[in-house]
N, C-alpha and C positions, 0 to 999 in steps of 0.2 A: 535469539541473540547469540547463544552459544555457537550455533552453526556458522554464523557470519564471522566469528573470531577464528574459526578453523579454515576459512576459505582463503584461497590465494587471490590476491588483488592485483596481480599484474594484468595489464590490459588484455593480453592474449588469453589468459586463463580465466579471467573473471566471468566472461560470458558463458563459457562452458560450465563453470561451476554454478552459475545462476540457473542455467537450463536444467542441469542435473538435479538441483534442489527442487525446481518447479515440477519437473516430471515425477520426482519421488512424492511430492506433496499430492499430486493428482493421480497417482498410479492406480488407485482403487476407485477412481471416479471423481467427478466434479460435484461439489456441494457449496452452498453459500458459506458454510462453516469452514471451508478450506480456502475460500477466496480471501477471507479476512486475514489469515496468517500469511497468504501470498503478499498482501500489501505490507504487512508488518515486516516480513522478511526483506522486501525491497527497500523499505524505509531504513531498516537496520543496516543493510548493505551500503546505503547512501551515507549514513552516519559514519560507518567504519571507514569508507573510502575517504571521507573528509578528514577523519581523525588520523589517517595514515598519510595525509597530505597528498591525496590523489583526488582532489575535488573534481577534476575533469571527468572522472568515472561517473559522477552523479547523473549527468545528462545521458550517458550510455545506459545506465541502469534504468532510467525512466523510459528510454526507447525500448529496451528489452521487455520491460513490463507491459508497455503498450502493445508491442508486437505479440506477446503471449496472450494478452487479453483479446486482441483482435484476430488472433489465430486460433490456437487450440481451444480456447475458452469461449469464443464468440457464439458459436451455435448453442452451446448449453445455456449461456446467459440469456440469449434471445428466447429460447424454448421455455425458459423458466421465469418469464415475465420481465426480463430486462432489469435495468438498474432501479426502476420504480419498485419492482417486487423486492429487491434487496433492501431498499430504504424502508418500505412498508414492514417487512419482516423484522428488521432490527428496531424500528420505531415501536412496534408492538411489544417486543421483548423488553425494551427499555421502559416502556410505560407500565408493564406488569411488575417491574423491579423497583421503580421509583414512583412516588406520587406525582400527579400532573403538576407541571410548573405553570406559573402565571404567564400571560402573554409578555409582560414587561421583562420577566426573567429570561424568557426565551430570546427576545430581541437583544437584550444586553449580552447574553451568552454568545449568540451568533456574532455580534459586533466584536466581542473580545476574541473569538476564534478567527474572525477575518483579520483583525489587527495582528494577531500572532502570525498568521500566514504571510501577511505582507512583510512583517519584520523578518521572518525567516528567509523569505525570498530576497529581501534587500541584503541580508547578511551574506547569503550565498553569491549574490550578484557582485558583491565587493571583493570576493576572494578570487 
């Protein structure tokens, strides 16, 4: 979050700043534990853009993230089991930290998460 506050959010400088941070994040190699902060950083950049009344940057940031995932990170992700491996890894870690939830609790949690996603999407669509 602190890094995004220091970034320049002008349209011309934002992409260079995004790429510089992404390259710094992965300079010592790609790991799942670095891909999570990559998403967090992109999300924080989106929020900062919105807060600075530059909501148009949100689509750009999503494209930059997609391009980076489908570019420099694509081979590593595929070689390491793809997104299924990511989900399995973090599901195992979560299960070891928290007791198993009932099926109903999982369904209700996913429904709430889906509703939150739709609400956020509608909010951004109105801006």
